All heavy atoms as a GROMACS GRO file, in nm:
protein
  553
    1PRO      N    1  -5.307 -16.896   6.184
    1PRO     CA    2  -5.171 -16.908   6.232
    1PRO      C    3  -5.075 -16.807   6.170
    1PRO      O    4  -4.962 -16.796   6.215
    1PRO     CB    5  -5.132 -17.050   6.194
    1PRO     CG    6  -5.236 -17.098   6.100
    1PRO     CD    7  -5.356 -17.012   6.119
    2LYS      N    8  -5.118 -16.733   6.072
    2LYS     CA    9  -5.030 -16.637   6.007
    2LYS      C   10  -5.066 -16.493   6.042
    2LYS      O   11  -5.032 -16.401   5.970
    2LYS     CB   12  -5.034 -16.657   5.857
    2LYS     CG   13  -4.981 -16.792   5.816
    2LYS     CD   14  -4.984 -16.809   5.668
    2LYS     CE   15  -4.935 -16.949   5.634
    2LYS     NZ   16  -4.922 -16.972   5.493
    3LEU      N   17  -5.133 -16.472   6.153
    3LEU     CA   18  -5.174 -16.339   6.193
    3LEU      C   19  -5.057 -16.265   6.259
    3LEU      O   20  -4.984 -16.322   6.340
    3LEU     CB   21  -5.289 -16.345   6.292
    3LEU     CG   22  -5.419 -16.409   6.243
    3LEU    CD1   23  -5.516 -16.422   6.359
    3LEU    CD2   24  -5.479 -16.327   6.132
    4ASP      N   25  -5.043 -16.138   6.225
    4ASP     CA   26  -4.944 -16.055   6.292
    4ASP      C   27  -5.003 -15.991   6.418
    4ASP      O   28  -4.934 -15.974   6.517
    4ASP     CB   29  -4.896 -15.943   6.198
    4ASP     CG   30  -4.816 -15.998   6.082
    4ASP    OD1   31  -4.740 -16.094   6.103
    4ASP    OD2   32  -4.832 -15.944   5.971
    5ALA      N   33  -5.132 -15.955   6.410
    5ALA     CA   34  -5.198 -15.890   6.522
    5ALA      C   35  -5.348 -15.911   6.511
    5ALA      O   36  -5.401 -15.937   6.404
    5ALA     CB   37  -5.167 -15.741   6.523
    6VAL      N   38  -5.415 -15.898   6.627
    6VAL     CA   39  -5.560 -15.910   6.632
    6VAL      C   40  -5.614 -15.792   6.712
    6VAL      O   41  -5.562 -15.762   6.818
    6VAL     CB   42  -5.605 -16.042   6.699
    6VAL    CG1   43  -5.754 -16.044   6.724
    6VAL    CG2   44  -5.562 -16.162   6.616
    7VAL      N   45  -5.716 -15.727   6.659
    7VAL     CA   46  -5.792 -15.628   6.734
    7VAL      C   47  -5.926 -15.695   6.764
    7VAL      O   48  -6.002 -15.726   6.672
    7VAL     CB   49  -5.812 -15.497   6.656
    7VAL    CG1   50  -5.898 -15.401   6.735
    7VAL    CG2   51  -5.679 -15.434   6.620
    8PHE      N   52  -5.952 -15.718   6.892
    8PHE     CA   53  -6.074 -15.787   6.932
    8PHE      C   54  -6.169 -15.685   6.992
    8PHE      O   55  -6.139 -15.622   7.092
    8PHE     CB   56  -6.040 -15.896   7.035
    8PHE     CG   57  -6.150 -15.997   7.052
    8PHE    CD1   58  -6.156 -16.108   6.969
    8PHE    CD2   59  -6.247 -15.980   7.147
    8PHE    CE1   60  -6.257 -16.202   6.983
    8PHE    CE2   61  -6.349 -16.072   7.162
    8PHE     CZ   62  -6.354 -16.183   7.079
    9LEU      N   63  -6.282 -15.667   6.928
    9LEU     CA   64  -6.379 -15.566   6.968
    9LEU      C   65  -6.486 -15.627   7.057
    9LEU      O   66  -6.551 -15.726   7.020
    9LEU     CB   67  -6.444 -15.506   6.844
    9LEU     CG   68  -6.537 -15.390   6.862
    9LEU    CD1   69  -6.463 -15.271   6.922
    9LEU    CD2   70  -6.599 -15.351   6.729
   10VAL      N   71  -6.502 -15.570   7.176
   10VAL     CA   72  -6.608 -15.610   7.267
   10VAL      C   73  -6.703 -15.492   7.283
   10VAL      O   74  -6.663 -15.378   7.265
   10VAL     CB   75  -6.554 -15.656   7.405
   10VAL    CG1   76  -6.470 -15.780   7.390
   10VAL    CG2   77  -6.475 -15.547   7.473
   11THR      N   78  -6.828 -15.521   7.316
   11THR     CA   79  -6.923 -15.413   7.333
   11THR      C   80  -6.949 -15.388   7.481
   11THR      O   81  -6.946 -15.479   7.562
   11THR     CB   82  -7.057 -15.443   7.262
   11THR    OG1   83  -7.111 -15.560   7.316
   11THR    CG2   84  -7.038 -15.458   7.113
   12ALA      N   85  -6.976 -15.264   7.513
   12ALA     CA   86  -7.000 -15.225   7.652
   12ALA      C   87  -7.133 -15.277   7.704
   12ALA      O   88  -7.149 -15.296   7.823
   12ALA     CB   89  -6.996 -15.073   7.664
   13ASP      N   90  -7.226 -15.302   7.615
   13ASP     CA   91  -7.359 -15.343   7.659
   13ASP      C   92  -7.384 -15.494   7.657
   13ASP      O   93  -7.495 -15.538   7.683
   13ASP     CB   94  -7.466 -15.271   7.577
   13ASP     CG   95  -7.458 -15.303   7.428
   13ASP    OD1   96  -7.361 -15.366   7.384
   13ASP    OD2   97  -7.550 -15.263   7.355
   14ALA      N   98  -7.280 -15.572   7.629
   14ALA     CA   99  -7.296 -15.717   7.629
   14ALA      C  100  -7.166 -15.783   7.675
   14ALA      O  101  -7.059 -15.749   7.626
   14ALA     CB  102  -7.333 -15.766   7.490
   15PRO      N  103  -7.174 -15.877   7.768
   15PRO     CA  104  -7.053 -15.946   7.814
   15PRO      C  105  -7.001 -16.043   7.709
   15PRO      O  106  -7.073 -16.080   7.615
   15PRO     CB  107  -7.102 -16.021   7.938
   15PRO     CG  108  -7.246 -16.043   7.916
   15PRO     CD  109  -7.294 -15.924   7.836
   16LEU      N  110  -6.877 -16.083   7.726
   16LEU     CA  111  -6.820 -16.186   7.639
   16LEU      C  112  -6.901 -16.315   7.653
   16LEU      O  113  -6.943 -16.351   7.761
   16LEU     CB  114  -6.675 -16.214   7.678
   16LEU     CG  115  -6.574 -16.103   7.646
   16LEU    CD1  116  -6.442 -16.129   7.716
   16LEU    CD2  117  -6.554 -16.093   7.496
   17VAL      N  118  -6.922 -16.380   7.542
   17VAL     CA  119  -6.998 -16.506   7.541
   17VAL      C  120  -6.904 -16.622   7.511
   17VAL      O  121  -6.788 -16.603   7.472
   17VAL     CB  122  -7.115 -16.501   7.440
   17VAL    CG1  123  -7.217 -16.396   7.480
   17VAL    CG2  124  -7.064 -16.476   7.300
   18ALA      N  125  -6.954 -16.744   7.527
   18ALA     CA  126  -6.873 -16.864   7.513
   18ALA      C  127  -6.805 -16.874   7.376
   18ALA      O  128  -6.689 -16.912   7.367
   18ALA     CB  129  -6.958 -16.988   7.538
   19SER      N  130  -6.875 -16.839   7.269
   19SER     CA  131  -6.816 -16.850   7.135
   19SER      C  132  -6.699 -16.751   7.118
   19SER      O  133  -6.599 -16.783   7.053
   19SER     CB  134  -6.921 -16.826   7.028
   19SER     OG  135  -6.980 -16.697   7.041
   20GLU      N  136  -6.710 -16.634   7.178
   20GLU     CA  137  -6.599 -16.537   7.172
   20GLU      C  138  -6.479 -16.586   7.253
   20GLU      O  139  -6.365 -16.573   7.209
   20GLU     CB  140  -6.645 -16.401   7.225
   20GLU     CG  141  -6.748 -16.334   7.138
   20GLU     CD  142  -6.810 -16.213   7.203
   20GLU    OE1  143  -6.841 -16.219   7.324
   20GLU    OE2  144  -6.829 -16.113   7.132
   21LEU      N  145  -6.507 -16.646   7.368
   21LEU     CA  146  -6.399 -16.699   7.451
   21LEU      C  147  -6.329 -16.815   7.379
   21LEU      O  148  -6.206 -16.828   7.387
   21LEU     CB  149  -6.453 -16.743   7.586
   21LEU     CG  150  -6.505 -16.629   7.675
   21LEU    CD1  151  -6.571 -16.686   7.798
   21LEU    CD2  152  -6.394 -16.533   7.711
   22GLU      N  153  -6.404 -16.896   7.308
   22GLU     CA  154  -6.343 -17.006   7.233
   22GLU      C  155  -6.253 -16.952   7.121
   22GLU      O  156  -6.145 -17.003   7.098
   22GLU     CB  157  -6.450 -17.098   7.176
   22GLU     CG  158  -6.395 -17.223   7.112
   22GLU     CD  159  -6.309 -17.305   7.206
   22GLU    OE1  160  -6.343 -17.320   7.325
   22GLU    OE2  161  -6.205 -17.356   7.160
   23LEU      N  162  -6.299 -16.849   7.054
   23LEU     CA  163  -6.217 -16.785   6.951
   23LEU      C  164  -6.088 -16.730   7.011
   23LEU      O  165  -5.980 -16.747   6.954
   23LEU     CB  166  -6.295 -16.674   6.881
   23LEU     CG  167  -6.219 -16.593   6.776
   23LEU    CD1  168  -6.167 -16.681   6.664
   23LEU    CD2  169  -6.306 -16.482   6.722
   24LEU      N  170  -6.097 -16.667   7.126
   24LEU     CA  171  -5.979 -16.614   7.192
   24LEU      C  172  -5.883 -16.726   7.234
   24LEU      O  173  -5.761 -16.710   7.227
   24LEU     CB  174  -6.018 -16.530   7.314
   24LEU     CG  175  -6.078 -16.394   7.279
   24LEU    CD1  176  -6.144 -16.332   7.400
   24LEU    CD2  177  -5.972 -16.302   7.220
   25LYS      N  178  -5.937 -16.839   7.273
   25LYS     CA  179  -5.851 -16.953   7.306
   25LYS      C  180  -5.775 -17.001   7.184
   25LYS      O  181  -5.657 -17.036   7.191
   25LYS     CB  182  -5.935 -17.068   7.364
   25LYS     CG  183  -5.986 -17.044   7.502
   25LYS     CD  184  -6.074 -17.161   7.547
   25LYS     CE  185  -6.144 -17.132   7.678
   25LYS     NZ  186  -6.234 -17.244   7.717
   26GLN      N  187  -5.842 -17.002   7.068
   26GLN     CA  188  -5.775 -17.040   6.944
   26GLN      C  189  -5.665 -16.941   6.910
   26GLN      O  190  -5.558 -16.981   6.865
   26GLN     CB  191  -5.876 -17.050   6.830
   26GLN     CG  192  -5.971 -17.166   6.842
   26GLN     CD  193  -6.077 -17.166   6.733
   26GLN    OE1  194  -6.076 -17.084   6.641
   26GLN    NE2  195  -6.171 -17.258   6.743
   27ILE      N  196  -5.693 -16.814   6.930
   27ILE     CA  197  -5.592 -16.710   6.905
   27ILE      C  198  -5.472 -16.735   6.996
   27ILE      O  199  -5.357 -16.728   6.952
   27ILE     CB  200  -5.652 -16.570   6.926
   27ILE    CG1  201  -5.753 -16.540   6.816
   27ILE    CG2  202  -5.543 -16.463   6.932
   27ILE    CD1  203  -5.839 -16.418   6.841
   28ARG      N  204  -5.498 -16.766   7.122
   28ARG     CA  205  -5.390 -16.792   7.219
   28ARG      C  206  -5.306 -16.912   7.173
   28ARG      O  207  -5.184 -16.910   7.178
   28ARG     CB  208  -5.451 -16.816   7.357
   28ARG     CG  209  -5.352 -16.858   7.463
   28ARG     CD  210  -5.247 -16.754   7.491
   28ARG     NE  211  -5.297 -16.664   7.593
   28ARG     CZ  212  -5.237 -16.551   7.625
   28ARG    NH1  213  -5.126 -16.517   7.567
   28ARG    NH2  214  -5.286 -16.472   7.715
   29ARG      N  215  -5.373 -17.018   7.128
   29ARG     CA  216  -5.301 -17.138   7.084
   29ARG      C  217  -5.213 -17.111   6.963
   29ARG      O  218  -5.112 -17.177   6.943
   29ARG     CB  219  -5.399 -17.250   7.052
   29ARG     CG  220  -5.459 -17.316   7.174
   29ARG     CD  221  -5.536 -17.443   7.140
   29ARG     NE  222  -5.654 -17.419   7.059
   29ARG     CZ  223  -5.777 -17.400   7.109
   29ARG    NH1  224  -5.797 -17.400   7.239
   29ARG    NH2  225  -5.879 -17.382   7.029
   30ASN      N  226  -5.252 -17.014   6.880
   30ASN     CA  227  -5.173 -16.980   6.761
   30ASN      C  228  -5.062 -16.880   6.792
   30ASN      O  229  -4.994 -16.836   6.701
   30ASN     CB  230  -5.264 -16.925   6.650
   30ASN     CG  231  -5.342 -17.036   6.584
   30ASN    OD1  232  -5.287 -17.139   6.547
   30ASN    ND2  233  -5.471 -17.017   6.569
   31ASP      N  234  -5.046 -16.847   6.919
   31ASP     CA  235  -4.935 -16.765   6.965
   31ASP      C  236  -4.928 -16.629   6.893
   31ASP      O  237  -4.822 -16.585   6.850
   31ASP     CB  238  -4.803 -16.840   6.949
   31ASP     CG  239  -4.693 -16.779   7.033
   31ASP    OD1  240  -4.723 -16.721   7.139
   31ASP    OD2  241  -4.575 -16.790   6.993
   32VAL      N  242  -5.044 -16.564   6.881
   32VAL     CA  243  -5.046 -16.429   6.823
   32VAL      C  244  -4.979 -16.335   6.922
   32VAL      O  245  -5.014 -16.331   7.039
   32VAL     CB  246  -5.191 -16.384   6.794
   32VAL    CG1  247  -5.195 -16.240   6.749
   32VAL    CG2  248  -5.253 -16.475   6.689
   33ARG      N  249  -4.882 -16.261   6.877
   33ARG     CA  250  -4.800 -16.177   6.966
   33ARG      C  251  -4.867 -16.044   7.002
   33ARG      O  252  -4.842 -15.990   7.108
   33ARG     CB  253  -4.666 -16.149   6.899
   33ARG     CG  254  -4.590 -16.273   6.864
   33ARG     CD  255  -4.485 -16.303   6.966
   33ARG     NE  256  -4.400 -16.411   6.920
   33ARG     CZ  257  -4.391 -16.527   6.982
   33ARG    NH1  258  -4.460 -16.549   7.089
   33ARG    NH2  259  -4.312 -16.621   6.935
   34LYS      N  260  -4.949 -15.992   6.912
   34LYS     CA  261  -5.012 -15.863   6.937
   34LYS      C  262  -5.163 -15.882   6.938
   34LYS      O  263  -5.225 -15.909   6.838
   34LYS     CB  264  -4.974 -15.763   6.828
   34LYS     CG  265  -4.828 -15.730   6.825
   34LYS     CD  266  -4.796 -15.635   6.712
   34LYS     CE  267  -4.646 -15.615   6.702
   34LYS     NZ  268  -4.611 -15.534   6.585
   35LEU      N  269  -5.220 -15.867   7.056
   35LEU     CA  270  -5.366 -15.879   7.073
   35LEU      C  271  -5.415 -15.756   7.145
   35LEU      O  272  -5.375 -15.728   7.258
   35LEU     CB  273  -5.400 -16.005   7.151
   35LEU     CG  274  -5.548 -16.033   7.173
   35LEU    CD1  275  -5.623 -16.045   7.042
   35LEU    CD2  276  -5.566 -16.160   7.253
   36LEU      N  277  -5.499 -15.679   7.078
   36LEU     CA  278  -5.552 -15.555   7.133
   36LEU      C  279  -5.702 -15.571   7.155
   36LEU      O  280  -5.773 -15.619   7.067
   36LEU     CB  281  -5.526 -15.439   7.037
   36LEU     CG  282  -5.382 -15.424   6.988
   36LEU    CD1  283  -5.375 -15.327   6.873
   36LEU    CD2  284  -5.293 -15.381   7.102
   37PHE      N  285  -5.748 -15.532   7.273
   37PHE     CA  286  -5.890 -15.534   7.303
   37PHE      C  287  -5.943 -15.391   7.300
   37PHE      O  288  -5.883 -15.302   7.359
   37PHE     CB  289  -5.916 -15.594   7.441
   37PHE     CG  290  -5.886 -15.742   7.448
   37PHE    CD1  291  -5.764 -15.786   7.492
   37PHE    CD2  292  -5.982 -15.834   7.408
   37PHE    CE1  293  -5.736 -15.921   7.499
   37PHE    CE2  294  -5.954 -15.969   7.413
   37PHE     CZ  295  -5.831 -16.013   7.458
   38ALA      N  296  -6.055 -15.372   7.231
   38ALA     CA  297  -6.118 -15.241   7.225
   38ALA      C  298  -6.265 -15.258   7.264
   38ALA      O  299  -6.324 -15.364   7.240
   38ALA     CB  300  -6.107 -15.183   7.084
   39MET      N  301  -6.323 -15.153   7.320
   39MET     CA  302  -6.463 -15.158   7.360
   39MET      C  303  -6.540 -15.048   7.289
   39MET      O  304  -6.498 -14.932   7.289
   39MET     CB  305  -6.475 -15.141   7.512
   39MET     CG  306  -6.616 -15.152   7.563
   39MET     SD  307  -6.625 -15.150   7.743
   39MET     CE  308  -6.595 -15.322   7.777
   40ASN      N  309  -6.651 -15.087   7.226
   40ASN     CA  310  -6.736 -14.987   7.163
   40ASN      C  311  -6.869 -14.977   7.236
   40ASN      O  312  -6.895 -15.050   7.330
   40ASN     CB  313  -6.755 -15.015   7.013
   40ASN     CG  314  -6.841 -15.135   6.985
   40ASN    OD1  315  -6.871 -15.215   7.072
   40ASN    ND2  316  -6.881 -15.150   6.862
   41LYS      N  317  -6.950 -14.883   7.196
   41LYS     CA  318  -7.082 -14.857   7.254
   41LYS      C  319  -7.074 -14.809   7.399
   41LYS      O  320  -7.169 -14.825   7.475
   41LYS     CB  321  -7.174 -14.978   7.242
   41LYS     CG  322  -7.204 -15.017   7.098
   41LYS     CD  323  -7.306 -15.128   7.094
   41LYS     CE  324  -7.335 -15.168   6.950
   41LYS     NZ  325  -7.436 -15.272   6.943
   42VAL      N  326  -6.961 -14.751   7.439
   42VAL     CA  327  -6.948 -14.702   7.577
   42VAL      C  328  -7.044 -14.586   7.601
   42VAL      O  329  -7.079 -14.557   7.716
   42VAL     CB  330  -6.803 -14.663   7.613
   42VAL    CG1  331  -6.713 -14.785   7.610
   42VAL    CG2  332  -6.750 -14.554   7.524
   43ASP      N  333  -7.086 -14.519   7.495
   43ASP     CA  334  -7.181 -14.409   7.509
   43ASP      C  335  -7.325 -14.458   7.531
   43ASP      O  336  -7.413 -14.380   7.562
   43ASP     CB  337  -7.175 -14.318   7.388
   43ASP     CG  338  -7.204 -14.390   7.257
   43ASP    OD1  339  -7.170 -14.510   7.245
   43ASP    OD2  340  -7.259 -14.327   7.164
   44LYS      N  341  -7.346 -14.587   7.520
   44LYS     CA  342  -7.482 -14.644   7.533
   44LYS      C  343  -7.511 -14.694   7.675
   44LYS      O  344  -7.622 -14.737   7.703
   44LYS     CB  345  -7.500 -14.761   7.436
   44LYS     CG  346  -7.477 -14.724   7.292
   44LYS     CD  347  -7.585 -14.635   7.241
   44LYS     CE  348  -7.563 -14.610   7.091
   44LYS     NZ  349  -7.650 -14.510   7.039
   45VAL      N  350  -7.411 -14.690   7.764
   45VAL     CA  351  -7.430 -14.739   7.900
   45VAL      C  352  -7.387 -14.630   7.998
   45VAL      O  353  -7.308 -14.542   7.964
   45VAL     CB  354  -7.350 -14.869   7.926
   45VAL    CG1  355  -7.401 -14.982   7.840
   45VAL    CG2  356  -7.202 -14.849   7.904
   46ASP      N  357  -7.436 -14.640   8.122
   46ASP     CA  358  -7.393 -14.543   8.222
   46ASP      C  359  -7.261 -14.591   8.284
   46ASP      O  360  -7.214 -14.702   8.257
   46ASP     CB  361  -7.500 -14.518   8.327
   46ASP     CG  362  -7.538 -14.641   8.409
   46ASP    OD1  363  -7.450 -14.725   8.436
   46ASP    OD2  364  -7.655 -14.652   8.447
   47ALA      N  365  -7.202 -14.507   8.366
   47ALA     CA  366  -7.069 -14.536   8.423
   47ALA      C  367  -7.068 -14.665   8.505
   47ALA      O  368  -6.971 -14.742   8.498
   47ALA     CB  369  -7.023 -14.417   8.508
   48GLU      N  370  -7.173 -14.690   8.580
   48GLU     CA  371  -7.178 -14.812   8.662
   48GLU      C  372  -7.184 -14.938   8.575
   48GLU      O  373  -7.114 -15.035   8.600
   48GLU     CB  374  -7.299 -14.809   8.756
   48GLU     CG  375  -7.304 -14.928   8.849
   48GLU     CD  376  -7.422 -14.921   8.945
   48GLU    OE1  377  -7.471 -14.811   8.975
   48GLU    OE2  378  -7.463 -15.029   8.990
   49GLU      N  379  -7.269 -14.934   8.472
   49GLU     CA  380  -7.278 -15.048   8.380
   49GLU      C  381  -7.145 -15.071   8.309
   49GLU      O  382  -7.104 -15.186   8.289
   49GLU     CB  383  -7.388 -15.025   8.277
   49GLU     CG  384  -7.528 -15.033   8.331
   49GLU     CD  385  -7.631 -14.994   8.228
   49GLU    OE1  386  -7.620 -14.884   8.169
   49GLU    OE2  387  -7.722 -15.075   8.205
   50LEU      N  388  -7.080 -14.964   8.272
   50LEU     CA  389  -6.951 -14.974   8.205
   50LEU      C  390  -6.849 -15.043   8.296
   50LEU      O  391  -6.778 -15.136   8.253
   50LEU     CB  392  -6.899 -14.836   8.164
   50LEU     CG  393  -6.763 -14.833   8.096
   50LEU    CD1  394  -6.762 -14.917   7.969
   50LEU    CD2  395  -6.724 -14.689   8.066
   51GLN      N  396  -6.842 -15.003   8.421
   51GLN     CA  397  -6.747 -15.065   8.515
   51GLN      C  398  -6.781 -15.213   8.539
   51GLN      O  399  -6.691 -15.296   8.546
   51GLN     CB  400  -6.746 -14.988   8.647
   51GLN     CG  401  -6.673 -14.856   8.638
   51GLN     CD  402  -6.532 -14.872   8.582
   51GLN    OE1  403  -6.454 -14.956   8.625
   51GLN    NE2  404  -6.499 -14.790   8.485
   52GLN      N  405  -6.909 -15.244   8.549
   52GLN     CA  406  -6.950 -15.384   8.567
   52GLN      C  407  -6.909 -15.467   8.447
   52GLN      O  408  -6.860 -15.580   8.461
   52GLN     CB  409  -7.101 -15.393   8.591
   52GLN     CG  410  -7.145 -15.343   8.725
   52GLN     CD  411  -7.297 -15.341   8.738
   52GLN    OE1  412  -7.371 -15.360   8.642
   52GLN    NE2  413  -7.344 -15.316   8.860
   53GLY      N  414  -6.930 -15.413   8.328
   53GLY     CA  415  -6.892 -15.484   8.206
   53GLY      C  416  -6.742 -15.505   8.196
   53GLY      O  417  -6.696 -15.614   8.161
   54LEU      N  418  -6.666 -15.401   8.232
   54LEU     CA  419  -6.520 -15.414   8.229
   54LEU      C  420  -6.474 -15.520   8.329
   54LEU      O  421  -6.388 -15.602   8.296
   54LEU     CB  422  -6.455 -15.279   8.261
   54LEU     CG  423  -6.452 -15.178   8.148
   54LEU    CD1  424  -6.409 -15.041   8.200
   54LEU    CD2  425  -6.359 -15.224   8.038
   55GLN      N  426  -6.529 -15.518   8.448
   55GLN     CA  427  -6.490 -15.617   8.550
   55GLN      C  428  -6.521 -15.759   8.502
   55GLN      O  429  -6.438 -15.850   8.515
   55GLN     CB  430  -6.562 -15.590   8.681
   55GLN     CG  431  -6.507 -15.474   8.759
   55GLN     CD  432  -6.584 -15.450   8.888
   55GLN    OE1  433  -6.702 -15.482   8.898
   55GLN    NE2  434  -6.516 -15.394   8.987
   56HIS      N  435  -6.640 -15.777   8.449
   56HIS     CA  436  -6.678 -15.910   8.400
   56HIS      C  437  -6.585 -15.956   8.289
   56HIS      O  438  -6.534 -16.068   8.292
   56HIS     CB  439  -6.824 -15.908   8.349
   56HIS     CG  440  -6.860 -16.035   8.279
   56HIS    ND1  441  -6.896 -16.149   8.347
   56HIS    CD2  442  -6.864 -16.066   8.147
   56HIS    CE1  443  -6.922 -16.244   8.260
   56HIS    NE2  444  -6.903 -16.196   8.138
   57ASN      N  445  -6.562 -15.869   8.190
   57ASN     CA  446  -6.479 -15.909   8.076
   57ASN      C  447  -6.334 -15.933   8.119
   57ASN      O  448  -6.272 -16.027   8.071
   57ASN     CB  449  -6.487 -15.804   7.966
   57ASN     CG  450  -6.620 -15.808   7.894
   57ASN    OD1  451  -6.691 -15.907   7.897
   57ASN    ND2  452  -6.655 -15.700   7.828
   58ARG      N  453  -6.283 -15.854   8.210
   58ARG     CA  454  -6.147 -15.878   8.260
   58ARG      C  455  -6.137 -16.012   8.331
   58ARG      O  456  -6.038 -16.085   8.316
   58ARG     CB  457  -6.104 -15.765   8.353
   58ARG     CG  458  -6.070 -15.638   8.280
   58ARG     CD  459  -6.021 -15.530   8.373
   58ARG     NE  460  -5.990 -15.410   8.296
   58ARG     CZ  461  -6.034 -15.289   8.326
   58ARG    NH1  462  -6.109 -15.269   8.433
   58ARG    NH2  463  -6.001 -15.187   8.251
   59LYS      N  464  -6.240 -16.047   8.408
   59LYS     CA  465  -6.242 -16.175   8.478
   59LYS      C  466  -6.244 -16.290   8.378
   59LYS      O  467  -6.170 -16.388   8.392
   59LYS     CB  468  -6.366 -16.181   8.570
   59LYS     CG  469  -6.379 -16.309   8.647
   59LYS     CD  470  -6.502 -16.305   8.736
   59LYS     CE  471  -6.524 -16.438   8.804
   59LYS     NZ  472  -6.647 -16.438   8.883
   60MET      N  473  -6.326 -16.278   8.275
   60MET     CA  474  -6.335 -16.382   8.174
   60MET      C  475  -6.204 -16.395   8.096
   60MET      O  476  -6.158 -16.506   8.069
   60MET     CB  477  -6.451 -16.354   8.077
   60MET     CG  478  -6.588 -16.347   8.144
   60MET     SD  479  -6.632 -16.496   8.236
   60MET     CE  480  -6.662 -16.608   8.102
   61LEU      N  481  -6.142 -16.283   8.063
   61LEU     CA  482  -6.016 -16.285   7.989
   61LEU      C  483  -5.905 -16.346   8.074
   61LEU      O  484  -5.824 -16.424   8.024
   61LEU     CB  485  -5.977 -16.144   7.943
   61LEU     CG  486  -6.067 -16.082   7.837
   61LEU    CD1  487  -6.030 -15.937   7.815
   61LEU    CD2  488  -6.057 -16.162   7.708
   62ALA      N  489  -5.903 -16.315   8.202
   62ALA     CA  490  -5.800 -16.371   8.292
   62ALA      C  491  -5.816 -16.523   8.300
   62ALA      O  492  -5.717 -16.595   8.306
   62ALA     CB  493  -5.812 -16.308   8.430
   63ALA      N  494  -5.939 -16.571   8.298
   63ALA     CA  495  -5.965 -16.715   8.310
   63ALA      C  496  -5.909 -16.794   8.192
   63ALA      O  497  -5.882 -16.914   8.204
   63ALA     CB  498  -6.114 -16.740   8.324
   64ILE      N  499  -5.892 -16.728   8.077
   64ILE     CA  500  -5.839 -16.800   7.960
   64ILE      C  501  -5.698 -16.755   7.923
   64ILE      O  502  -5.650 -16.782   7.814
   64ILE     CB  503  -5.933 -16.786   7.839
   64ILE    CG1  504  -5.952 -16.640   7.797
   64ILE    CG2  505  -6.066 -16.854   7.866
   64ILE    CD1  506  -6.023 -16.623   7.664
   65GLY      N  507  -5.632 -16.686   8.016
   65GLY     CA  508  -5.491 -16.653   7.994
   65GLY      C  509  -5.459 -16.517   7.943
   65GLY      O  510  -5.346 -16.490   7.904
   66PHE      N  511  -5.555 -16.427   7.943
   66PHE     CA  512  -5.531 -16.291   7.898
   66PHE      C  513  -5.543 -16.191   8.012
   66PHE      O  514  -5.588 -16.079   7.994
   66PHE     CB  515  -5.631 -16.252   7.787
   66PHE     CG  516  -5.610 -16.324   7.658
   66PHE    CD1  517  -5.694 -16.427   7.621
   66PHE    CD2  518  -5.505 -16.292   7.574
   66PHE    CE1  519  -5.678 -16.495   7.500
   66PHE    CE2  520  -5.487 -16.359   7.454
   66PHE     CZ  521  -5.572 -16.462   7.418
   67GLY      N  522  -5.502 -16.231   8.131
   67GLY     CA  523  -5.515 -16.147   8.248
   67GLY      C  524  -5.435 -16.019   8.243
   67GLY      O  525  -5.469 -15.920   8.309
   68ASP      N  526  -5.329 -16.017   8.165
   68ASP     CA  527  -5.245 -15.898   8.157
   68ASP      C  528  -5.288 -15.802   8.047
   68ASP      O  529  -5.227 -15.698   8.027
   68ASP     CB  530  -5.099 -15.939   8.136
   68ASP     CG  531  -5.079 -16.022   8.010
   68ASP    OD1  532  -5.178 -16.075   7.957
   68ASP    OD2  533  -4.963 -16.035   7.967
   69SER      N  534  -5.395 -15.835   7.977
   69SER     CA  535  -5.443 -15.750   7.869
   69SER      C  536  -5.530 -15.637   7.919
   69SER      O  537  -5.601 -15.651   8.017
   69SER     CB  538  -5.526 -15.833   7.769
   69SER     OG  539  -5.450 -15.936   7.717
   70SER      N  540  -5.521 -15.524   7.853
   70SER     CA  541  -5.607 -15.412   7.890
   70SER      C  542  -5.716 -15.396   7.784
   70SER      O  543  -5.701 -15.437   7.671
   70SER     CB  544  -5.526 -15.283   7.905
   70SER     OG  545  -5.464 -15.251   7.781
   71ILE      N  546  -5.826 -15.336   7.827
   71ILE     CA  547  -5.936 -15.310   7.736
   71ILE      C  548  -5.947 -15.159   7.722
   71ILE      O  549  -5.952 -15.089   7.818
   71ILE     CB  550  -6.069 -15.367   7.790
   71ILE    CG1  551  -6.058 -15.519   7.810
   71ILE    CG2  552  -6.184 -15.334   7.696
   71ILE    CD1  553  -6.180 -15.582   7.876
   0.00000   0.00000   0.00000
């Protein structure tokens, strides 16, 4: 509850999982004002896989209230 900001790292080669989504829900409940999403391992996937991963993660984030966030 005393966080000023969160940098949440997602990987390009794995979609968000339930435990990560639960953590993000807790972050949302604590009203963290600055939440930044970053993606690593983008060099490990091709362009199509990267777009599929981004679409999936954006859909999952929107479902828990982070639809306006960018990755």
